[in-house]
N, C-alpha and C positions, 0 to 999 in steps of 0.2 A: 018352966025355966029352960032355956036352950043350953045344951051341953056343947062346948066347943072342943075342937081337936087342938091339942098342943103339940106342935112339931118342934121338939127340942133338938132334933138332928144329932142325937148322941147315939152311941152304940157300945156294946160290950162284946168281947171276943174271948173264946176259949179254945185251946188246942188240946185234944185228948191224947192219951198215950199212944194210940194207933195213928196219930197225925191227922185225924179228922178235925177240920176247922169248923167252928160254930160261931156265927155272928148273930147277936140279938139286937134288934132295933126297937126299943120301947117307944110307943106313940100314945101318950095319955089320951083316953077317951076316944080313940080311933074305933070306928064301927066295924072295920074289917081286919082280918089277919091274913098274912101271906106266908106260906111255907115254900121255900125254894131250894132245890138241890142243884148245885152246879158242879160239873165234872170237866176236868181237863181232857177233853176228847173232842175231836172234830176232824175235818178233812185234812188238816196238816199233820195228823197222826196216822194217816193212811198211806198205802202204797198204790201202785197203778192197778193191781188186781182187785183190791178191796175198796177202791174209791167209791164213796157213797154209803159205806156201811154204818158210819156214825149216825147219819141222818135216818137210815132205815131202822137202826136199833132204837132210836128215839120213838119212832112209830110203834115198834113192837112192844115197848114197855107198857103201852096202853091196851094191849090185847089180852092180858090175863096174868094173874099171879096165883100162887098156891092158895091164898086165902080168898081171892076173887077170880075164879077160874075163867070167866069170859069177859070180853071187852065191855059188854053191856053192864056187867057187875060193877066195873070201875066207873064208867060214865053215869050209870044210874045212881050210884052213891053220891058222886059229885052233884048231880042234878037234884037229888033229894035234900041236899044241904043248901040249895040255891047258890052253889059255888061256881066260880069261874076256874077253869083249868086249861093249861096249855103246855107246850114244850117248844124248844127251838134248838137248832144246831147251827153253829158257825164254823169258821176255820179252826178255832182254838177251844171252843167251849160248847158243851151240851147242857141244857138246863130243863128242869121240870118244875112246875109250880101249881099250887092250888091256892085260891083266895076265897074266903067266906066270912060270914059274920063271926066276930071274935068268940062267940060262945061255942063255935065248932073247931076251936084251935086243936084240940086233941085228935079229933077225927081227921082233919086235914093232914096233920102230921102222920097219922097212921097210914093214910092212903099213899102219901108221897114216899114214905119210907118203904112201904110194901112194894110199890112199883120199882123202886131202886134195888131192893134186896132180893125180891122173889119173882121176877118175871119168868114165865114158863115158855114163851115163844111157841104158841100152838102152831103145828105144822100147816094146818088148813088155813089159818088166818095169815100165815106168812105168804102163802101162794096168792091169796086174795089181795094182800097189801101190795104185792108187786105191781099189780095193775093200777092201784091207787097212786103209787109213787111215779110210775111211768107217766101217768096223766098229769101229775104235778110238774114233772119235767116238761111235758108238752105245753102246759099252761104258761110256764115262764118263757118258753121259747116263742110263744105267741104274744108275749108282752115285750115289745122292743125296748121300752124304757127300762125294763129289768134285764133283758138279754145283753144289752150293751155293757153292763157291769161285768158280766162273765167274759165278754170279748176283751174288755180292758184288762182284767186280771190275767187272761191268757197271753195278751201282748206283753205285759211286764215280766211275767214269771215263767211262761212257757210250760214245758213238760216237767213240772215239779208240783208238789201239793198245793202251793200258794196259787198256782195257775189253773187248778182244776175246779170243777163245779162241786159245791158242797153236797148236792144231791147225787153226784156220781153220773155214770153213763147208764143208758137204758140196758145195755148188754150186761153190765155188772149187776144191776138191780135184778134182772131176770135170772141171773145165774147164782145168786146167793142161796146158801143152804142153812138149815137150822144150826149146824155145828159152827158155821162161820160166826154167828151171833154169840153163841156160848163162849167161843174162844176169844173173840174181840172184847166182850164184856169182862171176861176173866182178867185180861191184861190191862184194862183201862178203868173199870169201875172199882177202884180201890180207895181206901180211906185217905191215903196221902195225896190223892188227886181230887179230893172232894171237899166242897164247902157247903154247909147247910146254913141257910139264913131264915130267920123268923122275924117278921116285922108286924107290929100291931100293939094293942093294949095288953102287954104281957109283963109278967114278973120274970126278969132275966135270970135270976137265980134258979127259979123253979123250972124255967124253960130249958136251961142247960141240962138239967137232970132228965127231963122228958126226952130231949133229942138223943142224949147218950143211950137211954134205954131203948128208944125206938129204932136206933141204928146199931144196936149191939149185934155182934156177929158179922159185922161188915168185913169183907175181905181186906187184908192189910198188906197186900203185896207191894212190890216196888213200883213206883210211878213210872209210866212209860214216857219215853222222850220222843221228840220230833226232830226231823232233819232241819238244819238251818237253811233259811232261804238264801239262795244265791242271786245276786243282782249284778248285771253287767250291761252297760250301755254307754255309748260315746257320741251318739247323734240322735236326732228326732226319729221316732218310730211310729208306724201307722199299721193298723189292722182293720180290715173291712169284713163285715158279715152281710152278704147279699140277702135282702128280704124285700118282698113287695109290700112296701108301707106307704101310707099317705104323707108321712112326716119322717124326717131324718133325725135319728136319735144319736147323739154323740157325747163322748167324754174326752175332754182335754185335761190331761193330768200330769203330775210331776212326781218323781220319786222324792220322798221326804224322810221323815224321822219316825223312829219306833216309839212305842208306848213309854219307854223309860227316859227318852231324851229330854233334857231340860229345855230344849227349844220348842217342844211340842205345844205347850200352852200359848206361846207367841204365834205359832203357826195357826192355831185355832182362831185367834183374834184376827189374824190376817185374812183367813177364810171368811170370817164374819163380815169384814169390811167389803170383801169382794162379792160375796153372794149369799148372805143370810138376811132375809127380810125384804120387804117391798121397796125399801129405800136404799138397798145396797147398790153398789156400782154396776154390777152385772144386770140386775133387774131393771135399773133405770136405762142402761144402754140397750139391752136386747129387747126388752118388752115395751118400755115407755117411749124410747127414742126411735128404735128401728121397727117395732111391731112385728118382729120376726119369729117369736116363739110364745108359748103359753107358760112353760116352766123353764127356769134356769136357776141353778143353785150350786153352791160351792160346799164341799165337805172334806173333812179330814178323816182318813182311815188309819188309825194307829194300832198296830199289833205288836206282839212281843219282840219280833226281830225285823220288822219292816213297816213302812208307812207310805201314804200318798196324800197329796192334795189333789182333789178331783173336781172339775167343773163339768156338770152334766146339763144337757139341754135337749129339747125336741124342737127342731127348727123347720121352717118352710123349705121343702126340698128344692124349690127353684132358686133359693137364695142361700144355699148351704155355705158356699165359700164366703159370702158376706158375713154370715153368722160366725164362722170360724175366725175371720179377721177381727170381728167385733170383740170376741172373747180374748184373743191374743193381745189385742190392743189394750184392754184393761189390765191384763197381766203385766205388760211392759210398763204401763203407766204407774202401777202400784210399786213396781220394782225401782223405777228410775226417778220418781218424783216423791218429794216429802209428803208423808201422810199427815193431814191436819190433825191437831189434837182433838178437835170436835168429832172427827170420825172415829178416833180411838175411843173416846168417851162413849159414843153411841154403841160401838161394838162391845165394849165392856158391859154396859147396861143391858144390852141384848142377851149376851151369853149368861150373865148372872141372873137376870130376870127369868129367862127360860129355864135355867137350872132349877130355881126354886119352884116355878110353876109345874115343873115335871116331877116334883117330889111331894105331891099332895095326896098320894094314896099309898097304901101299904105295899103294893106290888112294885111301884116305882122306887120306893125307898129300899126294898129288898134288893132290887137290881142295882141300884146305885152303890150300896155297900158291898154286895156280893161280887160284882164284877171286879171291883178294885181288889178284893181279897183273893179271888181265884187267879187273877192275872198278875197282880203286883205283890201279893202277900203284905201289902201295906195300904192302910186306909186313910184317906183325908176326909174330914167332915166337909159339908157344904161351906161352912164359914172359912175353913182353911183353903178350900178351892177359890173362894171369893178373894181372900187376901192375896193369894198367889196371882190371880188375874190383875188385881189392882196395882201390883208392882211393875207390870209390864209397860214399857215406854214405846213411843213411836219409833225410836231408834232400834229397839229390839225387833219390831216388825220389819223394818227396812233391812236389817241384817239377814233375817230369815228369807225375805223376798229375794235379795241378791244372791243368796246361797243356792236356792232351789230353782228359781226361774231362769233356767239356762237351757240351751239346746241339748246338752248332754243328758238332761233329765226329762225331756219333753216327750209326751206320748199322746196319741189320739186313736180312739176306737170309734168306729161308725157302724151303725146298723141302718141299712137303707138300700136303695137301688143303685149300688155302686160295686164295680168289680176291679177297677183300675186304681191302684194306690198312687200312681204317678201324677194324677190330676191334682193331688193335694200336697205333694212333696214341696213344691215351690212356695207354698204359703205357710207351711207349718214350721215356723221359726220365731224365736224371740230375741 
């Protein structure tokens, strides 16, 4: 008899006396379990001198603990469980997770908590890892479709944390010392800034006790704050990054809404109409009609105190102005013309369908609930998100489009063989 997975999409949450938040996501008969620790720490919590330390610290937590002295002790234990493990750093969150067969729940919890609580930052490994991270920076600099996003952030936010690279500068990376990690971790890896998520075939009552025990002794200092993002713009802005490429990679984007803004869900639907899926307006215009690119997509980046709508594409360098005009034309059209109900329906189905498809594993469910808790301290179930989406009208999309698709919010970043911004100034307008 086949055993099916039951995705009830429910969760339970507990806040301990030290302010550590625990979220349990039971998934009946799920074959895997994921343990994830999320910390309010990232590049927006840094200053100019230590930019990149959040990301470097993430690497160093895999290099050894008091219980597992060497990096191979950690990786070897994950491998012996047939587990998957990884970590990530963004502007506002650092996360660590392990995923394995549900019979290894206790062991995965032990490893993740050990990495959080007892990293030793071996001096020799620190020096070696500097070379690894410098090469990681070099790798992304050699990927123009990735590099253009850093250029775009730098254009919008300039010399403040939101405009810096999450990986930091090569100079900073080479200059970090062991005490820098100890001090940064002391200030940021505290209970009030941390959420622990466990998703899988678990008993939530039992798992709360296990998490509390595994993380006992966690530092309970005051949560660090970050500087508020400053935004100032009154006309279209352009930033170029010269690079010898066969293709021009560009982002045309607009300043938009933050994570908490009630208009953000409508913006995500607008983005889906513009550039999500092969039947979207931008795909049809840029690839099917013009044959000018391989990829074109629209996305919403919503953080705690700022947000953007960004359209990215890699276009034929001999036709770059034609490509820019094509994107801008679709932006003007969606702002000035009524959006058909049929397109709204398709966009809703696209977003809702992809949301549920993206929640078929324990790690994706842990991320879904965990990121809401760490950033919002309020969780919506998938069904609640679906209900919210269904309430949005074409009028809501039109209001959002008219508000943000303006010259005073318009920006363009380009990576390619260009040095003169003036050649684009006369066409960058809506």
